[in-house]
N, C-alpha and C positions, 0 to 999 in steps of 0.2 A: 701396877703398871698397866698402861692401856696401849693398844695397838692402833696405828693409823692404817686403814685399809681402803683401797679403791679397787673395786672388782667388777667383773662382768657377770651378769646372771640372766637367766631366762625370764624371771619374774620376781616380784615382791608380793609376798602373801599378805602382808599387813604391816602397819606401823603403829606402835603404841607409845604414848608418852608416859614416862615413869617419873614421879616426883613433881615438885612445884618450884616456881621461881627460877632462881639462878642454878638450882640443883637439878633441873629437869634433864632427863636423858631419854634417848630413843631406844626402843626395842623393835628391831626390824627382822621380819621373817623373810629371808632371802632363799629362793629356790634355784637349784641347779647352778650354784656359784662356782666359778673357776678360781681357785686360790693360787694356782701356779702363776708366778709373775706378779701377783697382787700383794704378796707379803714376803718379806725377806726371811729366810730360814733363821738367821741369827736373832731376829725379833721373836720368833717362836721359842727358841732356846732360852732367851732372856725371860720371856713370859712364863714358861712352864718349868724351867730348870732342867739341867742335863739328866739328873737322876730320875726324875719323873718321866721324861721322854724315853730313857733307856728301859725303865720298868715297863712302859707301855709297849715298846717294840718287842721285848721278850728276849730271854737268854738264848734260845735256840737260833733265832734270826740274827742276833748279834754274833754268835759263834760262827754261823754260816758265812756271814759277811767277812769276818776276820779270816776264816779258812780260804775264802776266795782270793784273799790278798796275801796268801802264803804265810799267814801266822799259824803257829801251832797252838791249838786250844785243847786244854785238858780239863776234865771234870773232877772237882774235889768232892 
């Protein structure tokens, strides 16, 4: 899956072309980009998957988030 992203950034560090012909792709070094409002959260979830994102967030942060919403969290 690929994401469509339009974003604001302070600068572009460089643009490289990868591949040839109809398969050419761009590699863009973007500096100080603001992703908030530039990409939908559901697109990130589809791209990475729920499990991978939850693993990256970490169990303690997830447990804290649940406790803040009055869920009971127990450790097995």
